[in-house]
MDAnalysis code that builds the backbone (N, CA, C; Angstrom):
import MDAnalysis as mda
import numpy as np

u = mda.Universe.empty(672, n_residues=224, atom_resindex=np.repeat(np.arange(224), 3), trajectory=True)
u.add_TopologyAttr("name", ["N", "CA", "C"] * 224)
u.add_TopologyAttr("resid", np.arange(1, 225))
u.add_TopologyAttr("resname", ["UNK", "UNK", "UNK", "UNK", "UNK", "UNK", "UNK", "UNK", "UNK", "UNK", "UNK", "UNK", "UNK", "UNK", "UNK", "UNK", "UNK", "UNK", "UNK", "UNK", "UNK", "UNK", "UNK", "UNK", "UNK", "UNK", "UNK", "UNK", "UNK", "UNK", "UNK", "UNK", "UNK", "UNK", "UNK", "UNK", "UNK", "UNK", "UNK", "UNK", "UNK", "UNK", "UNK", "UNK", "UNK", "UNK", "UNK", "UNK", "UNK", "UNK", "UNK", "UNK", "UNK", "UNK", "UNK", "UNK", "UNK", "UNK", "UNK", "UNK", "UNK", "UNK", "UNK", "UNK", "UNK", "UNK", "UNK", "UNK", "UNK", "UNK", "UNK", "UNK", "UNK", "UNK", "UNK", "UNK", "UNK", "UNK", "UNK", "UNK", "UNK", "UNK", "UNK", "UNK", "UNK", "UNK", "UNK", "UNK", "UNK", "UNK", "UNK", "UNK", "UNK", "UNK", "UNK", "UNK", "UNK", "UNK", "UNK", "UNK", "UNK", "UNK", "UNK", "UNK", "UNK", "UNK", "UNK", "UNK", "UNK", "UNK", "UNK", "UNK", "UNK", "UNK", "UNK", "UNK", "UNK", "UNK", "UNK", "UNK", "UNK", "UNK", "UNK", "UNK", "UNK", "UNK", "UNK", "UNK", "UNK", "UNK", "UNK", "UNK", "UNK", "UNK", "UNK", "UNK", "UNK", "UNK", "UNK", "UNK", "UNK", "UNK", "UNK", "UNK", "UNK", "UNK", "UNK", "UNK", "UNK", "UNK", "UNK", "UNK", "UNK", "UNK", "UNK", "UNK", "UNK", "UNK", "UNK", "UNK", "UNK", "UNK", "UNK", "UNK", "UNK", "UNK", "UNK", "UNK", "UNK", "UNK", "UNK", "UNK", "UNK", "UNK", "UNK", "UNK", "UNK", "UNK", "UNK", "UNK", "UNK", "UNK", "UNK", "UNK", "UNK", "UNK", "UNK", "UNK", "UNK", "UNK", "UNK", "UNK", "UNK", "UNK", "UNK", "UNK", "UNK", "UNK", "UNK", "UNK", "UNK", "UNK", "UNK", "UNK", "UNK", "UNK", "UNK", "UNK", "UNK", "UNK", "UNK", "UNK", "UNK", "UNK", "UNK", "UNK", "UNK", "UNK", "UNK", "UNK", "UNK", "UNK", "UNK", "UNK"])
u.atoms.positions = np.array([
    [1.097, -1.543, -0.289],
    [0.195, -0.047, 0.116],
    [0.896, 1.751, -0.245],
    [0.948, 2.225, -0.534],
    [1.407, 3.927, -1.072],
    [0.699, 4.444, 0.123],
    [1.788, 4.443, 1.259],
    [1.707, 5.317, 2.553],
    [1.508, 7.135, 2.085],
    [0.717, 7.616, 2.593],
    [0.488, 9.059, 2.861],
    [1.982, 10.131, 2.948],
    [2.049, 11.078, 2.368],
    [3.435, 11.845, 2.493],
    [3.664, 12.492, 4.193],
    [2.162, 12.679, 5.045],
    [2.214, 13.264, 5.602],
    [1.973, 11.784, 7.095],
    [1.623, 10.541, 6.576],
    [1.778, 9.508, 7.943],
    [3.370, 8.333, 7.311],
    [3.266, 7.743, 8.959],
    [4.116, 6.733, 8.656],
    [3.831, 5.312, 7.274],
    [4.688, 5.007, 6.609],
    [4.667, 3.845, 5.623],
    [4.039, 3.437, 5.956],
    [3.115, 2.425, 5.420],
    [2.368, 0.870, 6.420],
    [2.937, -0.464, 5.896],
    [3.779, 0.133, 4.939],
    [4.823, -0.986, 4.695],
    [5.979, -1.586, 5.309],
    [6.236, -2.771, 6.770],
    [6.919, -2.904, 7.442],
    [7.754, -4.219, 6.849],
    [9.153, -3.783, 8.406],
    [10.119, -5.192, 8.162],
    [9.080, -6.583, 7.372],
    [11.041, -7.621, 7.288],
    [9.819, -8.391, 6.133],
    [10.769, -9.892, 6.157],
    [10.777, -11.433, 6.369],
    [11.237, -11.364, 6.168],
    [12.136, -11.618, 4.196],
    [13.080, -11.569, 3.716],
    [12.700, -12.359, 2.057],
    [12.329, -12.717, 1.631],
    [12.104, -12.941, 0.775],
    [11.368, -13.905, -0.321],
    [12.222, -13.850, -0.926],
    [13.245, -13.910, -1.100],
    [14.547, -14.391, -2.508],
    [14.133, -16.045, -2.300],
    [14.070, -16.317, -2.085],
    [13.918, -17.881, -1.622],
    [12.697, -18.234, -1.187],
    [11.353, -17.550, -0.792],
    [10.236, -18.338, -0.573],
    [9.547, -19.310, -2.118],
    [8.828, -20.111, -1.842],
    [8.264, -21.022, -2.935],
    [6.845, -20.091, -3.307],
    [7.895, -20.187, -4.943],
    [6.167, -19.112, -5.740],
    [5.456, -20.115, -6.031],
    [4.309, -19.954, -6.311],
    [3.038, -20.727, -6.668],
    [2.266, -19.414, -8.264],
    [1.672, -19.868, -9.292],
    [0.604, -19.489, -9.520],
    [-0.181, -18.874, -8.830],
    [-0.898, -17.873, -9.096],
    [-1.827, -17.194, -8.066],
    [-3.105, -17.433, -9.381],
    [-4.797, -18.592, -9.352],
    [-5.596, -18.173, -9.775],
    [-5.748, -17.488, -11.140],
    [-6.129, -15.711, -10.393],
    [-7.149, -15.080, -10.833],
    [-6.419, -13.825, -11.984],
    [-4.964, -14.386, -11.938],
    [-3.641, -13.201, -12.772],
    [-3.335, -14.145, -13.801],
    [-2.576, -15.367, -13.073],
    [-1.635, -16.197, -13.763],
    [-0.126, -15.803, -14.013],
    [-0.885, -15.107, -12.459],
    [1.281, -14.644, -12.564],
    [1.957, -15.199, -11.407],
    [3.055, -15.618, -11.054],
    [3.546, -16.135, -10.295],
    [3.734, -15.524, -8.879],
    [4.310, -16.012, -8.109],
    [3.804, -15.202, -6.572],
    [4.991, -15.869, -5.664],
    [5.556, -14.857, -4.699],
    [5.716, -16.504, -3.586],
    [4.890, -16.272, -2.788],
    [4.808, -17.705, -2.051],
    [3.566, -17.271, -0.759],
    [3.138, -17.293, -0.412],
    [4.577, -15.862, -0.037],
    [3.456, -14.288, 1.623],
    [2.836, -13.556, 1.057],
    [2.863, -14.010, -0.380],
    [1.190, -13.534, -0.755],
    [0.381, -13.343, -1.634],
    [-0.076, -14.804, -0.910],
    [-1.021, -15.686, -1.929],
    [-2.070, -16.034, -0.823],
    [-2.816, -16.683, -0.802],
    [-3.999, -17.405, 0.010],
    [-4.134, -18.821, -0.517],
    [-3.884, -20.051, 0.365],
    [-3.938, -20.718, -0.060],
    [-5.253, -21.523, 0.500],
    [-6.136, -22.128, -1.047],
    [-7.633, -22.673, -0.388],
    [-6.717, -24.094, -0.140],
    [-8.378, -24.571, -0.166],
    [-8.300, -26.749, -0.499],
    [-9.511, -26.581, -0.819],
    [-10.060, -27.509, -1.357],
    [-11.595, -28.408, -1.489],
    [-11.410, -29.467, 0.240],
    [-12.810, -28.785, 0.326],
    [-13.153, -29.514, 1.862],
    [-14.008, -31.364, 0.860],
    [-14.444, -32.250, 1.911],
    [-14.998, -33.697, 1.681],
    [-16.486, -32.722, 0.718],
    [-16.941, -32.023, 0.878],
    [-18.222, -31.873, 1.202],
    [-18.122, -30.969, -0.680],
    [-17.296, -30.940, -0.857],
    [-16.595, -30.328, -2.407],
    [-16.599, -28.722, -2.247],
    [-16.914, -28.585, -0.790],
    [-16.470, -26.487, -0.981],
    [-14.714, -26.346, -1.076],
    [-15.391, -24.974, -1.267],
    [-14.028, -23.927, -1.626],
    [-13.980, -23.379, 0.352],
    [-12.254, -23.920, 1.394],
    [-11.996, -23.285, 2.551],
    [-11.192, -22.444, 2.293],
    [-10.686, -21.554, 3.193],
    [-9.416, -20.927, 3.122],
    [-8.662, -21.904, 4.114],
    [-6.809, -22.315, 3.624],
    [-6.064, -22.855, 4.734],
    [-5.158, -21.535, 4.854],
    [-4.868, -20.751, 5.446],
    [-4.104, -19.947, 5.766],
    [-3.259, -20.060, 6.798],
    [-3.103, -21.548, 6.785],
    [-1.640, -22.361, 8.085],
    [-0.864, -23.305, 6.390],
    [-1.779, -22.795, 5.628],
    [-1.691, -24.127, 4.620],
    [-1.003, -25.633, 5.111],
    [-1.896, -26.233, 5.188],
    [-1.624, -27.886, 6.094],
    [-2.550, -28.299, 5.575],
    [-3.507, -28.076, 5.443],
    [-5.272, -28.867, 4.726],
    [-4.127, -29.690, 3.189],
    [-4.480, -30.985, 3.683],
    [-3.867, -32.039, 2.794],
    [-4.546, -32.008, 1.641],
    [-4.552, -32.335, 0.569],
    [-4.889, -32.461, -0.827],
    [-3.947, -31.163, -2.027],
    [-4.351, -31.025, -3.311],
    [-3.840, -30.023, -4.045],
    [-3.771, -28.366, -3.687],
    [-3.150, -27.911, -3.153],
    [-3.952, -26.685, -2.502],
    [-4.366, -25.920, -4.037],
    [-5.024, -24.328, -4.211],
    [-5.607, -23.475, -5.276],
    [-4.394, -22.745, -4.676],
    [-4.354, -21.335, -5.110],
    [-3.367, -20.085, -4.090],
    [-4.236, -18.973, -4.909],
    [-4.076, -18.067, -5.055],
    [-5.194, -16.725, -5.015],
    [-3.727, -15.769, -5.062],
    [-4.106, -14.343, -4.702],
    [-3.544, -13.303, -4.646],
    [-4.085, -13.160, -3.743],
    [-3.616, -12.343, -2.271],
    [-3.674, -11.871, -1.654],
    [-4.807, -10.845, -1.214],
    [-5.646, -10.256, -1.920],
    [-6.277, -9.191, -2.363],
    [-8.271, -9.760, -1.900],
    [-9.114, -9.409, -1.763],
    [-10.809, -9.173, -2.208],
    [-10.275, -9.063, -3.361],
    [-10.173, -8.530, -4.888],
    [-10.508, -8.494, -5.761],
    [-9.932, -10.055, -6.493],
    [-9.470, -10.166, -6.261],
    [-8.449, -11.275, -6.965],
    [-9.486, -12.991, -6.004],
    [-9.457, -12.323, -5.070],
    [-10.739, -14.184, -3.963],
    [-12.282, -13.370, -5.115],
    [-12.946, -12.621, -4.754],
    [-14.098, -12.566, -6.008],
    [-13.753, -12.716, -7.324],
    [-12.757, -12.831, -8.377],
    [-13.145, -12.489, -8.824],
    [-12.738, -14.129, -9.412],
    [-11.953, -14.747, -8.513],
    [-11.770, -16.296, -8.346],
    [-12.996, -16.818, -8.536],
    [-13.667, -16.513, -7.461],
    [-15.293, -17.452, -6.960],
    [-16.195, -16.968, -8.428],
    [-15.927, -15.555, -9.070],
    [-17.415, -15.793, -10.465],
    [-16.115, -15.805, -10.583],
    [-15.746, -16.188, -11.739],
    [-14.855, -16.970, -12.935],
    [-15.511, -18.559, -12.807],
    [-15.172, -18.947, -11.384],
    [-15.188, -20.315, -10.827],
    [-14.433, -20.902, -10.950],
    [-13.147, -20.136, -11.156],
    [-11.331, -20.420, -11.183],
    [-10.632, -21.359, -10.553],
    [-11.436, -22.083, -9.467],
    [-11.600, -23.017, -7.987],
    [-12.250, -24.578, -8.720],
    [-12.595, -24.190, -9.662],
    [-13.569, -26.126, -10.205],
    [-12.446, -26.298, -11.264],
    [-12.024, -25.054, -11.940],
    [-11.203, -24.776, -13.241],
    [-9.752, -25.496, -12.843],
    [-9.196, -25.027, -12.142],
    [-8.416, -25.492, -10.814],
    [-8.499, -27.419, -10.801],
    [-8.952, -26.889, -10.044],
    [-9.361, -28.204, -9.281],
    [-10.102, -30.234, -10.465],
    [-10.427, -29.420, -11.028],
    [-10.762, -29.880, -12.866],
    [-11.484, -30.615, -12.135],
    [-12.338, -30.333, -11.568],
    [-13.866, -30.914, -10.460],
    [-14.662, -29.592, -10.081],
    [-15.689, -30.832, -9.350],
    [-16.784, -29.107, -9.597],
    [-16.581, -28.562, -7.656],
    [-16.533, -28.014, -7.657],
    [-16.373, -27.152, -6.149],
    [-17.370, -25.460, -6.005],
    [-17.939, -25.647, -5.247],
    [-18.495, -24.441, -4.434],
    [-17.925, -23.440, -3.682],
    [-17.686, -22.198, -3.917],
    [-17.039, -21.888, -3.646],
    [-18.267, -20.621, -3.032],
    [-18.445, -20.011, -1.751],
    [-19.460, -18.995, -1.012],
    [-19.318, -17.977, -1.496],
    [-20.192, -17.380, -2.048],
    [-20.118, -16.099, -2.636],
    [-18.740, -14.370, -1.273],
    [-18.863, -15.253, -0.838],
    [-19.232, -14.017, 0.279],
    [-17.256, -14.907, 0.628],
    [-16.680, -14.898, -0.319],
    [-14.949, -16.196, 0.248],
    [-14.157, -14.507, 0.941],
    [-14.484, -13.196, 0.430],
    [-13.338, -12.772, 0.668],
    [-13.722, -12.348, 1.923],
    [-15.303, -11.725, 2.160],
    [-15.375, -12.132, 3.971],
    [-14.320, -12.651, 5.014],
    [-14.710, -14.895, 4.152],
    [-14.937, -15.387, 5.199],
    [-12.991, -15.117, 5.277],
    [-12.598, -14.400, 4.285],
    [-10.529, -14.430, 4.625],
    [-10.449, -13.380, 5.052],
    [-11.308, -12.264, 4.983],
    [-10.808, -11.557, 5.905],
    [-10.570, -11.674, 7.511],
    [-11.950, -12.131, 8.041],
    [-11.797, -12.768, 9.195],
    [-11.818, -13.425, 9.722],
    [-10.671, -14.121, 8.998],
    [-9.939, -15.223, 9.288],
    [-8.132, -14.077, 9.653],
    [-7.554, -14.048, 8.482],
    [-6.900, -13.423, 8.839],
    [-6.769, -12.662, 10.336],
    [-7.924, -11.744, 10.303],
    [-8.011, -10.334, 11.120],
    [-7.406, -11.308, 12.404],
    [-8.384, -12.568, 12.697],
    [-8.128, -13.571, 13.836],
    [-6.305, -14.028, 14.239],
    [-6.194, -14.011, 12.943],
    [-4.496, -14.484, 12.627],
    [-3.682, -13.539, 13.675],
    [-4.173, -12.173, 13.637],
    [-3.171, -10.929, 13.993],
    [-3.549, -10.700, 14.503],
    [-4.656, -10.680, 15.424],
    [-4.873, -10.479, 16.862],
    [-4.626, -11.687, 17.366],
    [-4.380, -13.298, 17.382],
    [-4.011, -13.854, 18.021],
    [-2.634, -13.855, 18.430],
    [-1.596, -13.780, 17.351],
    [0.041, -13.271, 17.218],
    [0.236, -11.871, 18.314],
    [-0.491, -11.115, 18.416],
    [-0.282, -10.314, 18.953],
    [-0.137, -10.570, 20.486],
    [-1.328, -10.823, 20.672],
    [-1.358, -12.674, 22.191],
    [-0.499, -13.217, 22.472],
    [0.662, -14.025, 21.541],
    [1.633, -14.946, 21.313],
    [2.479, -13.526, 21.435],
    [2.712, -12.687, 21.083],
    [3.589, -11.152, 21.457],
    [4.623, -11.202, 22.681],
    [3.077, -10.640, 23.707],
    [2.691, -10.394, 25.012],
    [2.811, -10.826, 25.315],
    [3.160, -12.680, 25.425],
    [3.713, -14.032, 26.103],
    [4.439, -14.024, 26.233],
    [5.748, -13.863, 24.756],
    [6.947, -13.824, 24.811],
    [6.866, -12.341, 25.108],
    [6.664, -11.260, 25.115],
    [7.732, -10.737, 25.809],
    [8.421, -9.372, 24.540],
    [7.388, -9.504, 23.966],
    [8.184, -8.777, 22.837],
    [7.450, -7.642, 21.759],
    [5.890, -6.914, 23.214],
    [5.532, -6.381, 22.952],
    [4.814, -5.573, 24.416],
    [4.958, -3.731, 23.710],
    [4.859, -3.310, 25.239],
    [3.043, -2.449, 24.962],
    [2.929, -2.027, 25.799],
    [1.694, -1.198, 26.341],
    [1.339, -0.208, 27.065],
    [0.538, 0.526, 26.537],
    [0.842, 1.984, 27.514],
    [0.792, 2.576, 25.887],
    [1.163, 4.287, 26.215],
    [1.578, 5.280, 25.941],
    [2.912, 5.655, 26.183],
    [3.527, 5.918, 27.260],
    [4.489, 5.947, 27.481],
    [6.019, 4.774, 27.558],
    [5.029, 3.695, 27.386],
    [6.265, 2.711, 27.181],
    [6.779, 2.616, 25.764],
    [5.934, 2.678, 25.334],
    [5.563, 3.430, 23.323],
    [6.009, 4.792, 22.960],
    [5.982, 5.147, 24.277],
    [6.833, 6.240, 23.236],
    [8.289, 5.825, 23.234],
    [8.416, 5.808, 24.933],
    [9.909, 5.117, 25.070],
    [10.945, 4.236, 24.264],
    [9.424, 3.031, 23.623],
    [10.424, 2.025, 22.868],
    [10.967, 2.876, 21.775],
    [9.755, 3.058, 20.877],
    [9.864, 4.269, 19.047],
    [11.062, 5.612, 19.923],
    [11.382, 5.385, 21.009],
    [12.957, 6.416, 20.732],
    [14.172, 5.589, 20.942],
    [14.007, 3.848, 20.770],
    [14.947, 2.991, 20.544],
    [15.126, 2.190, 19.255],
    [14.716, 3.027, 19.002],
    [15.121, 1.906, 17.392],
    [14.797, 0.555, 17.164],
    [13.623, 0.308, 18.311],
    [14.160, -1.303, 17.702],
    [12.645, -1.434, 18.083],
    [11.770, -0.713, 17.309],
    [10.763, -0.919, 17.232],
    [10.689, -1.663, 15.788],
    [9.339, -2.954, 15.689],
    [8.609, -2.961, 14.131],
    [7.577, -2.173, 13.914],
    [6.824, -2.540, 14.112],
    [5.381, -1.610, 14.663],
    [4.135, -0.899, 15.414],
    [3.663, 0.107, 15.260],
    [3.774, 0.540, 15.883],
    [1.691, 0.557, 15.751],
    [1.262, 0.389, 17.108],
    [-0.327, -0.726, 16.695],
    [-1.064, 0.616, 17.635],
    [-2.039, 0.827, 16.822],
    [-3.468, 2.105, 17.613],
    [-4.285, 1.237, 17.139],
    [-5.183, 1.800, 18.465],
    [-6.514, 1.263, 18.656],
    [-7.668, 2.540, 17.212],
    [-8.159, 1.864, 16.944],
    [-8.952, 2.878, 15.506],
    [-10.153, 3.262, 15.824],
    [-11.073, 3.224, 17.238],
    [-11.001, 4.476, 18.442],
    [-10.821, 5.079, 19.546],
    [-9.354, 5.062, 19.273],
    [-8.298, 6.007, 20.411],
    [-8.577, 7.762, 20.121],
    [-8.268, 8.122, 21.299],
    [-8.262, 9.990, 21.189],
    [-6.602, 10.129, 20.066],
    [-7.404, 11.388, 19.775],
    [-6.094, 11.536, 18.456],
    [-5.240, 12.187, 19.404],
    [-5.052, 13.537, 20.414],
    [-4.059, 13.507, 21.081],
    [-2.784, 12.400, 21.172],
    [-2.798, 11.442, 22.268],
    [-1.173, 10.667, 21.931],
    [-1.371, 9.906, 21.209],
    [-2.068, 9.684, 20.131],
    [-2.197, 8.860, 18.570],
    [-1.441, 9.456, 17.882],
    [-0.976, 11.515, 17.745],
    [-0.814, 11.667, 16.751],
    [0.074, 11.177, 17.147],
    [0.925, 11.791, 18.855],
    [1.833, 11.829, 18.976],
    [3.268, 10.372, 18.443],
    [2.293, 9.223, 19.272],
    [3.210, 8.416, 18.536],
    [3.543, 8.734, 17.565],
    [2.299, 8.647, 16.484],
    [2.782, 8.202, 14.815],
    [3.475, 9.236, 14.183],
    [3.632, 10.799, 14.968],
    [4.925, 11.710, 14.852],
    [7.009, 10.835, 14.602],
    [6.529, 10.509, 16.016],
    [7.484, 9.150, 17.023],
    [7.806, 8.479, 15.843],
    [7.295, 7.658, 15.269],
    [6.987, 6.454, 14.304],
    [7.846, 6.446, 12.880],
    [7.348, 8.436, 12.491],
    [7.475, 9.092, 11.622],
    [9.213, 9.139, 11.252],
    [9.294, 9.693, 12.548],
    [10.905, 9.907, 12.693],
    [12.269, 8.853, 12.328],
    [11.440, 8.293, 13.151],
    [12.803, 6.927, 12.523],
    [13.071, 7.149, 11.158],
    [13.997, 5.937, 11.261],
    [14.865, 5.807, 10.009],
    [15.348, 4.689, 9.448],
    [14.478, 3.241, 8.777],
    [12.821, 3.937, 7.891],
    [12.198, 4.473, 9.392],
    [10.432, 4.646, 8.338],
    [9.672, 5.636, 9.548],
    [9.629, 3.408, 9.850],
    [8.634, 3.716, 11.858],
    [7.904, 3.020, 11.726],
    [6.444, 2.848, 10.994],
    [5.899, 0.955, 10.078],
    [5.077, 1.263, 9.757],
    [3.674, 1.055, 10.789],
    [3.013, 1.311, 11.302],
    [1.281, 1.969, 11.437],
    [0.425, 1.341, 11.249],
    [-0.558, 0.440, 12.273],
    [-2.035, -0.379, 12.457],
    [-2.627, -0.097, 12.891],
    [-4.244, 0.041, 12.269],
    [-4.786, 0.932, 13.189],
    [-6.745, 0.386, 12.656],
    [-6.595, -1.297, 12.447],
    [-7.175, -1.710, 11.869],
    [-8.538, -2.677, 12.718],
    [-7.836, -2.388, 14.010],
    [-8.291, -2.578, 15.564],
    [-8.576, -2.080, 16.636],
    [-9.914, -2.462, 16.958],
    [-10.663, -1.183, 18.054],
    [-9.920, -1.455, 18.966],
    [-10.159, -1.090, 20.539],
    [-9.630, -1.025, 21.645],
    [-9.968, -2.116, 22.224],
    [-11.289, -2.705, 22.694],
    [-12.008, -4.036, 22.370],
    [-10.855, -5.535, 22.139],
    [-11.326, -5.480, 21.013],
    [-10.496, -6.049, 19.921],
    [-8.892, -5.827, 20.671],
    [-7.998, -4.883, 20.668],
    [-6.851, -5.441, 21.294],
    [-6.562, -5.382, 22.515],
    [-8.274, -5.112, 22.926],
    [-7.983, -5.758, 24.502],
    [-7.890, -7.254, 24.242],
    [-9.027, -7.785, 24.383],
    [-9.652, -8.998, 23.880],
    [-8.620, -9.972, 23.613],
    [-7.050, -9.543, 22.484],
    [-6.168, -10.504, 22.213],
    [-5.749, -10.714, 22.967],
    [-5.457, -9.564, 23.594],
    [-4.082, -8.972, 25.060],
    [-4.505, -9.709, 26.142],
    [-5.834, -9.970, 26.732],
    [-6.462, -9.659, 27.951],
    [-5.872, -8.652, 28.901],
    [-5.527, -8.065, 28.077],
    [-5.960, -6.310, 28.705],
    [-7.119, -5.361, 28.719],
    [-6.708, -4.362, 30.073],
    [-8.058, -3.615, 29.706],
    [-7.956, -2.535, 29.124],
    [-8.628, -0.997, 27.998],
    [-8.182, -0.225, 27.982],
    [-6.392, 0.276, 26.330],
    [-6.761, -1.152, 26.177],
    [-5.805, -1.342, 25.114],
    [-6.223, 0.295, 23.795],
    [-5.056, 1.339, 23.909],
    [-4.764, 1.933, 23.088],
    [-3.502, 1.925, 22.204],
    [-2.226, 1.974, 22.974],
    [-1.074, 2.470, 22.374],
    [-0.321, 0.987, 22.314],
    [0.378, 0.461, 21.434],
    [1.010, -0.954, 21.462],
    [2.582, -1.036, 20.355],
    [2.982, -1.039, 20.627],
    [4.659, -1.661, 19.933],
    [5.000, -2.812, 20.151],
    [4.936, -3.282, 18.955],
    [5.814, -4.627, 18.417],
    [7.240, -4.389, 18.280],
    [7.960, -5.161, 18.668],
    [9.399, -5.401, 18.880],
    [9.854, -5.907, 18.002],
    [11.147, -5.231, 17.394],
    [11.804, -5.723, 16.220],
    [12.674, -7.658, 16.328],
    [12.765, -8.638, 15.254],
    [13.171, -9.902, 15.677],
    [11.438, -10.528, 15.025],
    [11.604, -12.027, 15.144],
    [10.688, -13.305, 14.494],
    [9.525, -13.359, 14.495],
    [9.087, -13.008, 15.796],
    [7.672, -12.428, 15.681],
    [7.721, -11.342, 14.670],
    [7.710, -10.178, 14.622],
    [7.272, -8.993, 13.749],
    [7.763, -9.455, 12.452],
    [8.710, -10.432, 12.150],
    [8.435, -10.624, 10.760],
    [7.518, -11.555, 10.286],
    [7.123, -12.375, 11.135],
    [6.338, -13.837, 10.735],
    [4.318, -12.680, 10.770],
    [3.779, -11.395, 11.789],
    [3.357, -10.900, 12.154],
    [3.239, -9.907, 10.251],
    [4.491, -9.388, 10.498],
    [4.434, -8.748, 8.354],
    [3.674, -9.510, 7.937],
    [3.735, -10.553, 7.886],
    [3.589, -11.227, 6.499],
    [2.105, -11.364, 6.523],
    [1.401, -11.632, 7.414],
    [-0.014, -11.957, 8.260],
    [-0.685, -10.540, 7.850],
    [-0.428, -9.849, 8.108],
    [-0.712, -7.829, 8.495],
    [-0.513, -7.042, 7.082],
    [0.187, -8.149, 5.989],
    [0.915, -7.885, 4.429],
    [-0.601, -8.441, 3.742],
    [-0.741, -9.420, 4.417],
    [-2.401, -9.938, 3.445],
    [-3.193, -9.700, 3.776],
    [-4.165, -8.810, 4.962],
    [-4.861, -8.706, 5.840],
    [-5.317, -7.301, 5.250],
    [-4.114, -6.304, 4.477],
    [-4.267, -4.637, 3.644],
    [-4.639, -4.833, 3.007],
    [-4.705, -5.985, 2.194],
    [-6.135, -6.247, 0.600],
    [-6.713, -6.273, 1.276],
    [-7.366, -6.641, 2.184],
    [-8.844, -6.636, 2.461],
    [-9.592, -5.951, 3.198],
    [-8.959, -5.286, 3.599],
    [-9.650, -3.746, 4.707],
    [-8.099, -2.836, 4.851],
    [-8.276, -1.481, 5.043],
    [-7.005, -1.019, 5.333],
    [-6.892, -0.882, 6.155],
    [-5.448, -0.609, 5.958],
    [-4.657, -0.855, 7.684],
    [-4.998, 0.955, 8.492],
    [-5.138, 1.514, 7.915],
    [-5.136, 3.045, 8.655],
    [-6.620, 3.601, 8.211],
    [-6.832, 4.244, 9.447],
    [-8.512, 4.673, 9.131],
    [-7.952, 5.589, 8.314],
    [-8.845, 5.969, 7.336],
    [-8.568, 7.378, 6.012],
    [-8.647, 8.955, 7.341],
    [-9.512, 9.239, 7.975],
    [-9.534, 9.834, 9.007],
    [-8.160, 10.490, 10.320],
    [-7.229, 9.039, 10.041],
    [-5.992, 9.486, 10.539],
    [-5.002, 10.307, 9.799],
    [-4.884, 10.379, 7.941],
    [-4.582, 11.200, 7.564],
    [-5.670, 12.332, 7.579],
    [-6.822, 12.284, 7.220],
    [-6.895, 14.061, 7.474],
    [-6.061, 14.895, 9.088],
    [-6.471, 13.959, 10.369],
    [-5.896, 13.929, 11.131],
    [-4.256, 14.838, 11.081],
    [-3.707, 14.177, 10.683],
    [-1.595, 14.190, 10.305],
    [-1.948, 15.453, 9.874],
    [-2.524, 15.580, 8.426],
    [-2.928, 16.816, 7.648],
    [-2.571, 17.653, 8.073],
    [-3.976, 18.027, 8.817],
    [-4.434, 19.188, 9.451],
    [-3.509, 19.022, 10.663],
    [-3.033, 18.811, 11.752],
    [-2.233, 18.168, 12.528],
    [-2.211, 18.508, 13.905],
    [-3.720, 17.662, 14.092],
    [-4.148, 17.905, 15.534],
    [-3.314, 16.479, 16.012],
    [-3.194, 16.281, 17.434],
    [-2.900, 16.355, 18.534],
    [-1.559, 16.121, 18.537],
    [-0.860, 16.612, 17.822],
    [1.388, 17.506, 17.348],
    [1.204, 16.843, 18.510],
])
């Protein structure tokens, strides 16, 4: 995704894809690394199911991690063509993929907290950003712009800028982390952040990573 000039980039650190396995996207025929694709499999009843963990048996069917690509695969009956068998893909398959990706992203944040590589709270997040060891800044979508924009400003000043995720509410973040009033969170750089980044990039194909209003706030200098 292209970042607004006045807001932190939404492209984050990630493991190199140079040695990633390549697969063909059903929707476009383009060959891509697996980290850019969603694997689908055929269930015993002939339905098409997302296999985000890439572990279900059978021949996988791969589609670019975007709503447009999944919708195209459904509408053009590409799953049946690929499997050379009659398969049923639900019309809202892209919505299902989005929900499953969102759940995986939140679950990994819970794991990051248990591993001690996630920091919660404005002051702790601000200090961590100054350390230069932060992989992601995660802000509740319904938090106050005052504290948020101060952290966004700190993230922007890093080299390279720290990417920002604002796709979840304070309640969603709190449930994932087992905490109350979760507004400002940072994920420290490391292997967990690399794995999390791959999931977030896929989620970006199905929902915005930042609410549009945040960019307007940044342009107007609110909370700076």
